[in-house]
Every structure is written in structure tokens, then in C-alpha cells.
C-alpha positions in Angstrom: 49.3 30.8 167.0 52.7 33.6 166.8 54.0 32.2 163.3 53.6 34.3 160.6 54.7 33.4 156.5 57.7 35.0 155.4 57.3 37.5 152.6 60.6 37.3 151.6 60.9 33.5 151.2 60.7 31.6 147.5 57.2 29.7 148.4 54.5 31.8 147.9 52.4 32.9 151.2 49.6 30.6 150.7 51.9 27.7 150.2 53.7 28.7 153.4 50.5 28.1 155.4 49.4 25.3 153.6 53.4 23.6 155.1 52.3 25.1 158.4 49.4 24.0 159.1 50.6 20.1 157.7 53.6 20.2 159.3 51.6 20.7 162.4 49.2 18.2 162.0 52.0 15.6 161.4 53.9 16.7 164.9 50.4 16.5 166.6 50.3 19.7 167.4 46.6 20.0 165.7 45.1 16.8 166.5 42.2 15.0 164.8 38.9 16.8 165.8 40.3 20.2 166.4 38.6 23.3 165.3 40.5 25.7 163.4 40.2 29.7 163.8 37.7 31.3 161.6 39.6 32.6 158.3 39.2 36.5 158.9 41.1 35.8 162.5 44.1 33.5 160.8 44.4 36.1 158.3 45.0 38.9 160.8 47.5 36.6 162.7 49.1 35.6 159.8 49.4 39.0 158.4 48.3 38.1 154.8 44.9 39.0 153.2 41.8 36.9 153.8 42.2 35.6 150.0 45.6 34.0 150.7 44.4 32.5 153.5 40.8 31.1 151.9 43.4 29.7 149.0 45.2 28.2 151.6 42.4 26.4 153.1 41.0 25.1 150.0 44.4 23.4 149.4 44.5 21.7 152.7 40.6 20.3 152.4 42.1 19.1 149.1 44.6 17.2 150.5 42.4 15.7 153.0 43.5 17.3 156.3 41.0 19.5 157.0 36.7 19.5 156.7 34.3 22.2 156.7 31.0 21.4 158.5 28.1 24.0 157.9 26.9 25.8 160.9 30.3 24.5 162.9 33.5 25.7 161.2 36.5 24.1 159.8 38.5 20.6 161.6 41.3 19.0 161.4 40.0 15.4 159.7 39.4 12.5 161.7 42.1 10.8 160.3 44.1 13.0 158.9 47.2 10.1 158.9 45.8 8.4 156.1 46.1 11.2 153.7 49.5 12.0 154.5 50.9 9.0 154.0 49.1 7.9 150.9 50.3 11.0 149.3 52.9 11.0 146.9 56.2 12.6 147.3 55.4 16.0 145.2 58.1 17.3 146.2 60.3 15.1 144.6 58.0 14.8 141.1 58.6 18.6 141.2 62.0 18.8 141.9 63.1 16.0 139.3 60.8 17.3 136.5 61.9 18.1 132.7 60.8 22.4 133.1 62.5 24.4 135.0 61.0 26.2 137.3 61.4 30.2 137.3 63.9 32.0 139.5 62.5 33.4 142.9 62.2 36.6 142.0 60.0 36.4 138.8 57.4 33.9 141.0 57.3 36.7 143.4 56.8 39.2 140.7 54.1 37.0 139.0 52.0 36.8 142.5 52.2 39.9 143.6 51.2 41.3 140.4 47.8 39.9 140.9 47.6 42.7 143.9 45.7 45.5 142.7 47.6 47.6 145.5 50.9 46.9 143.9 52.8 49.7 141.7 54.2 47.6 139.0 57.1 49.4 137.3 58.2 46.6 135.4 55.5 45.4 134.0 56.1 44.4 130.2 52.2 45.2 129.2 49.9 48.2 128.6 47.8 49.7 131.0 44.1 49.0 130.5 43.9 52.9 129.9 45.9 52.4 127.0 44.3 49.2 125.3 41.4 49.7 122.8 38.6 48.0 124.7 35.8 49.6 123.1 37.1 49.3 119.6 37.5 45.7 120.1 34.3 45.1 121.5 32.4 46.8 118.4 34.9 44.6 115.9 33.1 41.9 117.3 30.1 42.5 115.7 31.8 42.5 112.8 33.2 39.1 112.5 31.4 36.2 111.1 32.3 32.6 112.5 31.5 29.1 110.0 30.6 26.4 112.0 33.9 24.9 110.9 36.0 27.8 112.4 34.4 26.7 115.9 36.2 23.5 116.0 39.6 22.5 116.0 42.1 25.6 113.9 44.0 24.2 111.2 47.6 23.1 111.7 49.2 26.5 110.3 46.2 28.7 111.6 43.9 30.3 109.6 43.9 31.2 106.0 42.5 34.6 106.1 44.8 35.7 108.9 47.8 34.6 107.2 47.0 35.9 104.2 46.4 39.4 106.1 50.0 39.0 107.8 51.5 38.6 103.9 49.8 42.3 103.4 50.8 43.4 106.7 54.8 42.3 106.5 55.3 43.8 103.4 55.3 47.2 104.8 58.1 46.0 107.2 60.2 44.9 103.8 58.9 40.7 104.5 57.3 38.9 101.4 56.5 35.7 102.1 53.5 33.8 101.5 50.5 31.8 103.7 52.6 28.6 103.1 55.4 30.4 105.2 53.8 31.5 108.3 52.2 29.2 111.2 50.0 31.2 113.8 51.0 30.8 117.2 49.4 31.8 120.4 52.1 34.2 121.2 55.7 35.2 121.0 56.9 32.4 123.8 55.3 29.7 122.5 56.9 30.4 119.1 60.5 30.0 121.3 58.8 26.8 122.5 57.7 25.3 119.3 61.5 26.0 118.3 63.3 24.4 121.2 61.2 21.3 120.9 61.0 20.9 117.0 64.0 22.3 115.5 67.1 22.0 117.8 68.8 19.0 119.6 69.6 18.6 123.4 73.0 20.2 124.2 72.7 23.1 121.3 74.1 26.2 122.1 71.6 29.2 122.2 73.8 32.3 121.4 72.0 35.9 122.6 72.8 39.1 123.6 74.8 40.1 127.2 71.0 41.3 128.5 68.3 39.3 127.3 64.5 38.4 127.8 65.5 34.8 127.1 67.1 34.7 130.3 63.9 35.2 132.5 62.0 32.5 130.3 63.1 28.7 129.9 61.9 26.9 126.6 65.7 26.4 125.8 67.1 25.7 129.1 64.2 23.1 129.9 65.3 21.6 126.4 68.6 20.6 127.7 70.0 23.4 125.5 72.8 26.2 127.0 72.2 29.7 126.6 75.2 31.6 126.3 75.0 35.7 126.5 77.8 37.5 123.5 77.9 40.8 122.5 76.1 39.5 119.3 76.9 42.7 117.0 80.7 43.1 118.0 81.3 39.0 118.1 83.7 37.9 115.6 83.2 34.8 113.1 86.7 32.7 114.2 85.0 33.1 117.9 81.6 31.9 116.9 83.1 29.2 114.6 85.0 27.4 117.3 82.2 27.4 119.7 79.8 25.7 117.0 82.7 23.1 116.2 80.9 19.9 117.9 77.7 21.1 118.7 74.5 22.6 116.8 73.7 26.2 117.7 71.2 29.4 117.0 71.2 32.5 117.5 68.4 34.5 119.5 68.0 38.4 118.7 65.5 41.4 118.7 67.1 44.2 116.7 64.5 46.2 117.0 63.3 48.2 120.5 65.2 45.1 122.4 64.0 43.5 125.3 65.4 44.6 127.9 67.7 47.6 126.9 65.4 49.4 124.0 68.3 49.4 121.4 68.0 49.3 118.0 70.6 47.6 115.7 71.8 50.0 112.9 71.9 48.4 109.2 75.3 48.2 109.8 75.0 46.0 112.6 72.3 43.6 111.2 74.2 43.3 107.7 77.6 42.6 109.6 75.8 40.1 111.9 73.6 38.3 109.2 76.6 37.6 106.9 78.7 36.1 109.5 75.4 33.8 110.5 75.1 33.1 106.6 78.9 31.8 106.0 78.3 29.9 109.3 74.7 28.4 108.1 73.8 29.2 111.3 70.2 29.8 112.3 68.7 33.2 113.5 65.8 33.6 115.6 64.4 37.2 115.2 61.7 38.4 117.8 60.1 41.5 116.0 57.5 41.9 118.8 57.9 45.4 119.5 58.7 46.6 115.9 55.2 48.7 115.7 56.3 51.1 118.4 59.0 53.1 117.2 57.5 56.7 118.3 58.2 58.4 115.4 56.4 55.9 113.2 59.5 54.9 111.1 59.6 51.3 110.4 62.9 49.7 110.8 63.7 47.2 108.1 63.9 43.5 110.3 66.8 40.9 109.6 64.3 39.3 107.8 63.5 41.5 105.1 67.3 40.9 103.7 66.9 37.0 104.3 67.0 35.7 100.7 68.5 32.2 102.1 65.5 31.4 104.6 68.5 31.7 107.7 66.3 33.8 109.9 63.1 32.2 112.0 61.0 35.5 112.2 58.6 35.9 115.1 56.1 38.6 115.6 53.0 39.2 117.5 50.0 41.6 118.4 50.3 41.3 122.3 52.6 44.6 123.0 50.5 46.8 120.2 46.9 45.7 120.6 46.3 43.0 123.1 48.2 40.6 125.6 45.0 38.9 125.7 44.4 37.7 122.4 47.5 35.6 122.2 48.0 35.6 118.4 51.9 35.8 117.1 53.2 34.4 114.2 56.6 32.8 112.8 58.1 33.4 109.3 60.2 30.6 107.8 61.2 28.2 105.2 58.0 26.0 104.2 59.8 22.5 105.4 60.2 24.3 109.1 56.5 25.7 109.2 55.4 22.4 108.7 57.3 20.8 111.5 56.3 23.6 113.6 53.2 23.3 112.9 52.7 19.3 113.8 54.8 20.2 116.9 52.0 23.5 117.7 48.9 20.3 116.7 50.4 17.5 119.6 50.6 20.6 121.7 47.4 22.8 121.9 45.5 21.9 118.5 46.1 25.0 117.2 45.2 28.9 118.6 41.8 30.5 119.0 39.7 30.4 116.3 38.2 34.0 118.0 41.5 35.9 118.3 42.9 34.9 114.9 39.0 36.6 113.7 39.5 39.2 115.6 43.3 39.9 114.2 42.3 39.1 111.0 39.6 41.9 111.0 41.7 44.5 112.8 44.6 44.2 110.1 42.1 44.0 107.1 39.7 47.0 108.1 42.6 49.6 109.2 41.9 49.3 112.5 45.5 48.1 113.8 47.4 51.2 112.0 44.9 53.9 113.5 45.1 52.2 117.1 48.7 51.8 116.7 49.2 55.4 115.8 47.4 56.6 118.7 49.4 54.5 121.0 52.7 55.2 119.7 52.1 58.8 120.7 50.5 57.7 124.2 53.7 56.0 125.0 55.9 58.4 123.8 54.1 61.1 126.1 54.4 58.4 129.3 58.1 58.3 128.4 58.8 61.7 128.3 57.1 62.1 131.8 58.9 59.1 133.0 62.0 60.5 132.5 61.3 63.6 133.7 60.8 61.8 137.1 64.2 60.1 136.6 66.0 63.8 136.2 64.0 65.0 139.5 65.3 61.9 141.5 67.6 59.5 140.1 70.0 61.5 137.6 72.8 61.7 140.6 72.8 57.8 140.8 72.0 56.5 137.7 71.9 57.2 133.9 69.9 56.2 130.8 69.3 56.4 127.1 66.1 58.2 125.8 63.9 55.5 124.5 62.9 56.1 120.9 60.0 53.3 121.2 58.9 50.3 123.0 58.1 49.9 126.9 61.4 51.0 128.8 63.9 52.2 130.1 67.5 50.3 130.8 68.4 52.3 134.1 71.9 51.9 135.1 72.8 52.4 138.3 76.4 53.3 139.6 77.0 51.5 142.4 76.0 47.5 142.4 72.7 48.4 144.9 70.0 46.4 142.8 70.4 43.5 145.1 67.4 40.8 145.8 67.3 42.5 149.1 66.3 46.1 147.8 63.4 43.9 145.4 61.9 42.6 148.5 62.5 45.9 150.4 60.6 47.6 147.6 57.8 44.9 147.8 57.1 45.9 151.3 56.5 49.0 150.1 54.0 48.2 147.6 56.7 48.7 144.4 57.5 45.8 141.8 60.5 46.2 139.9 62.5 43.8 137.4 66.1 43.8 138.5 69.0 43.3 135.8 70.0 40.1 137.3 66.4 38.8 135.7 68.1 39.2 131.9 72.4 38.9 132.8 73.1 36.9 135.6 74.9 38.7 138.8 73.9 42.1 137.0 73.2 44.1 140.3 73.3 47.4 138.1 70.4 47.4 136.1 66.6 47.9 135.9 64.0 47.6 133.5 61.9 50.6 134.3 58.8 50.0 132.4 56.4 53.0 131.4 53.7 51.3 129.7 51.6 49.8 132.7 51.9 52.2 135.7 49.8 55.5 135.9 51.3 59.0 136.4 50.8 59.0 139.8 52.2 55.2 140.4 55.4 56.1 138.2 55.9 59.2 140.5 55.3 57.5 144.0 57.3 54.2 142.8 60.3 56.0 141.7 60.3 58.4 144.7 60.5 54.8 146.9 62.8 53.5 144.5 65.2 56.7 144.8 65.1 56.8 148.5 65.7 53.0 148.7 68.7 53.0 146.8 70.0 56.2 148.5 69.7 54.3 152.1 71.3 51.4 150.0 74.3 53.7 148.9 75.0 55.0 152.6 75.4 51.2 153.7 78.5 49.6 154.3 77.5 46.4 152.8 76.5 48.1 149.3 78.7 46.6 147.1 78.0 42.9 148.7 75.9 41.0 146.4 73.0 39.0 148.4 
């Protein structure tokens, strides 16, 4: 067995192994009754972890192609042909399904993020050392759940949590009522509900040129078209022309934008809001990083000045407390909330009652505000250290703006060196990055560099390797040719 899976391929390693076995069984090279080598031997031959081989062998067994006999080993089934002939053509189903797949780069990131030996320079979550794990654990003792709370949630979510959010949002200048709030399982679900519950197929979804929205597919999978524009500079006639025959909506992150980290000025927000108001164009405001301004200031969101119900406001505790709790919210006109709540109930019957109770306790007890104060200081220290490393290793080949909050530095290289080939080379060296082309098609200049997850030692090693490979790429005559 001289074959090995390709780490650069779009398919995961275990899927390549399953396909290779299946092809050999189908061709007759692996006849019925043939004994397979032990998994530890296959792992060495394939150049992968044993867990990868184990996953592949489990799938082959589930497909009816191999069988394990205790004390004897693993064998090709006596009649694998029947399994192969009767199996549905799953790839055809996959290729024609409604929901669009992630781009290859994102699938590889999701796969390699499960490995503990990878340095994750792009991960958009908090390091385990930054999570208030002990405090969250202790808070469980203060939570009382009624028998009813252990059943399905009410359509809009816990009334106690919605009331607590009303108080919390007042600090952001948002005055609302529990009737205007829907609890969701994170900001991504909020976008999915809006796509399914409010917009028609063919709608235009405007977003900033580089956008997190390009890395996920709630709108494209629902048949909508994304349009990247400089929203703080676009003029009313241009928008009006594009909206003559099609429904539209704007998706924005005015505070600590993902991936750029930019925050709009008050003038930019007012100009943009006025234009959308004149066009009767709804705005989706994603404000999940709002608590993470390093200086602790609270930047007023668009929603704070919304008196006509144009803004669908999305918030979450995922970035400031815990992504695993999966609690976010939408603030919108009551009719919109009722519609989205109905769609949500058809989707999952409500968000976790336990998570809602935990978040309610943290908001009402003061634990959340105290935890965020500490977190802001920790993130600022990490940002400063990361900038020190960038000055040491990348100042001659890249530029950036100092972050004022959040998780990221939007690192711009002078030459278009952030190709997929560089991304794959870094993976081979144990480093994961989030390339700019994930957020803006054909952007080979940027990396979204996260300082929220990797340790200081990992940041230094990862940025050193990034610098080394970038400089090697700059010496290559093919540096300007996209992959």
C-alpha cells in the first residue's frame, strides 16, 4: 500500500481513505475476505493519526464494506457488491442540495482546528484561559429551574432573560420591551432566521466589501445575492438603481467590524441610516463585539437612534462570555419578532433553557459586567503583544491599524502573497490562518489575525513561520499569480 491521502485536497483525510478503500473494493483489488492491516499500521502507511484511520474504518463498516471479528481482525465483507449496488448515489444528493457548502479553505480550517497541535492564528473565539470557567460553574448553584423550564422554551425565549436584556440594552442606548426581543442560539441563527423568515428569493444583501458574511451561507443558500460595497461611501442614487426590481437588505457591523476591526464614526452612521430610511431599506446590525472596546467606552449602535423600526439588531454573549452557551438575541418590531419566533419554533423549539438561565443570572447579578471588564484588559494586553511581534517580523512586508477592541488585526501585505498555496504550506508547518479571500473574493493581500485564542508562545512561533513563508513567497517569480 503505497498510496497516501493528500493534505492539500478539498476532501478530509478520512473521507479520502474511505474513497480509496471503496474504489479498491469496487475494482476487485481488495477481494471479499481479504484481511486489512491493523489500524496502527495503516496510520503509518497513510501518514495520518490513528484516530483518522479509526474514523474511516468505522464509516466503511457502517457502509457494509468491511467487518471486524473479535480476536481475528478486520476483513473485506463476503459480499461487498450488494452494499455498493444498493447504496444511494449520495454524492448526487450532496451536489444538488439547497444549502451551499463552505469553501474548501474553511472546511480545512474547521477540520484542522480539532487538532491540539495546530497554532490557530485566525480563530474567532476566546482561549480557554480567558473563559470564566470557574465562575460559570459556581453560578450553576444559584440557578433555579422550574419543571416547566426543563421543557421546550416559549417561542420568544425566557421572559426573565428578555427583561434582563431590556435593562442591559439601555446601557447601549437601546430602549425596548420583552415583546420586541427574540432569544436565538447565537448570531448565526439570527441571520438564518432572517433569511428564511423575511426575505424572498433573489433579494440583494448589501454588505461591506470585506465581510464575515462571505464566509457563511445563510443568505446564498436561500437564493439571495451578496453585494459587497463601501457602505459608508455609497450614494443614494446607486442604491436606488439596484433596488428598482429587487427586494434588498443591508448587513452591517458598525462597531469592531469582522474582519477589519473598524468602527464607524457617528457621522458615517447617521448618513447611512438616513439613506436607508429614505429608501425604506431594512438594516441588519450585527453588534456581537460591542462589549470589547479596550477603553471600556460604549459606542452607540445604529439601533439606538432607530425611531422608525428600520434596524434588526443582533447581539450575543458568545464573544464576551462563552461561545458554548449559544445565546444571542434579535431586537426588532413586534411583527418581525413574531414571524421569526414562529420560524425558530419550527427549527429547534427554542434555545437551551439552562443556557438562558445562566445568562440571565450573569446579567442581573453583575457578574457579566465584571467579567467583561477583566476580559477587555486581557485582550488589550494580547493585542499589544501581537503588535510587538508584527513590528519584529512583518513590518517590512505588511501594514495594519492598531486595534481598539475585539479579537482581530486586519493585516495587509504589500504584495498578493496570501494565496491558497501559502495557506496550505502553513498548515503543513502546523499553523492555521484565516486568509482575506474568505471575506472578500480574490483578496490575496489580507489575513484576519486573531490575538484572542493562541497563547503568547504560539503567537510568536506562528508569526515567525508566517514571516518566513511570506518572505520565501516574495522571492518566488510566481508571487503575483493567484492559485
